[in-house]
C-alpha positions, 0 to 999 in steps of 0.5 A: 500500500502507498500512503501519503502523510501530509502536514503543515509547519510543526515543531510539536505534537503534530510532527511527533505524532506523524513521526511515530505513525511513519515509523510504525507504518514503515515497519509493517511494510507500508510505502510511506511518503511524508509531504510537508515543510523541509524544516519538519524533516530536519526536526523529525527525521522522516526520511531516516525512518524509511519513508520518502520525504517531499518538501511542500511548504505549507505555512501554519496559517492561511495566506496567499502562498497556499495556492503555491502549496496546492500546486506543489502538492498536486504535482507531488501526489501525481508522482507518488500516486498514493492509494490513501492521503492522510493529512494532519491538522486543519491547514494540511487538510485544506491544502490536501483537499484542494490538491488531491488527485482523482483515481487511487493508485498509479493507473485507472486499471489499478484503481478498477481492480482495487475497488471493483469498479468499471474503468469509467467509475474508477477515473471519476473517483478521488484518492481517499482522504483522511484528515486528523484534527489535532487542534481546535481553532481558538481565534476570535473576530475576523480570524474566527470567521475565516477559520470557520469557513476553512473548517467547514470545507475540510470537514466536508471534503474528508472521507474520514475525519479522525478527532484527537479528542471527543470535543473535536469529533463533536465539532466536525460532526456539527460542521457536516463531517460524513464519517467522523471517528475518535482517533486517539494520539499516543505519545511516543515512548520516551527513552529512560533518563540518561542523566541522574536527577541531581545533574539535571537539577544542577543545570538549572541551579536547583539545589537542596530541597528546592522544588523543580516545576516543569512544563513542556510545550510549544511557546504559543499563546494557547499554552498560557505560559504567561499565566505560569510565569505570573504565578511563579512570580507569586511563589518568589514573593514578587507579587503584593498580597501573595506569600512566597513559598519556602523554598521558592520553586524553580520553574523550567519551560522547555519548548520553542515557538513564536512567544519566546520574546514576550515570555522572556520579557515577562520573566525579566519584568516580573523577576519570576524564577523561570527558565526558558530552556528552549527545544529539548531532546531530553524530556525524559531527563527533565521529568526524572528531575521534576517534582511536579509537571504543569499544563496551563493551556486554554485547550488541548486534545491529548497533549503529549507532555501530559501523557509523558508526565503520567507515564514517568510517574510525575504528579500533574497539575492541569487545566480541565480543558478539551480532551484532558479530563477524558484522557487523565481521569482522576490522575491529575489535580485539575483547575479551571483555565485562565484561573491563576488563583486556582492554579496557584493554590493547587501547586502550593497544596501539592508542593507541601504534601508529599503524600498527595504527590505520591498518590497522584503519581501512582494514579497517573501510572495506572491511568497511563497503562490503559492508553493505546500504545503507538503500535496499537494506534498505528495498527488502527490507522493502517486498518482504516487505510485498508478499509478505504482502499477496499471501498474507494472514495466517491 
């Protein structure tokens, strides 16, 4: 089977999921071609996993250059001749829907044999399109209106839509999606820590009994790292009316993204005890050294860092948004989004209560054991491809 995986600009969870899926599909003998921005192959190494890679610059937000991306992708798909196209994210779904060719396979004859169609029917059929929705559009105003139209188009164009969380499934169905299913995204398995906790803590100047609070994710407004920084300033006694913690927690935020400069300025202005550690390839080491993991996002589906924290046995404080409650159950301390007081209180409570942290860690490990593995996730996706190839796409 020949499969084309399409993605737009990504430095975080979407790229990592496509990387995981690519490796598993190639392992089963599927011929995989990944099409996306050149930077994604540099970061995630799709070609090194045994897939073919074709650079197609699909920007993260709609712009006039989309017309170029559609033309480039259409030419590439004509060469690859995939039997299934699987786009990841709304942006990739839009470009793939506009670019997808007719006739699955390399020739009308092959399509006819595959789907049991007459030659005329085969040439009128399009290559099946799967779109995984990983994120919800949080824009407002004019951007919201534009994205709503794009969402509706992509929902109607896909033969099958996979939503990474139940609220995304509901959203696509409301927009008119024809065949919408839950498509759970499994976090890639992290390697065992390579460095002892003390060495990692020393890197960030954390000594003695000082707690280390960790957050990992793209530096984007959705992640609300600004809220984490503001509350960390409270813990250091920098905000009037709030008592400092003793010892003052050290906060490490690992990740890269467009919000780096404003977040760095916020740290300097507030004198918050926060380090922006940049993109890290040693998340398992960071988790091994952390006392507490935190998620402050306005929305998430099945956030990879939340999964990694629970698998590592690190207690988690998280906003109760998107798919996180259904993912985590009672294995985290949940707080409302955009509520610094609730977040502050939850962290303070756990940092002074070792037994409560241990209880959350135990529950997290038990919850993580119920999630599908990368191999199971890939097997379900491969079964979907086979289903679509067998019946064709109208």
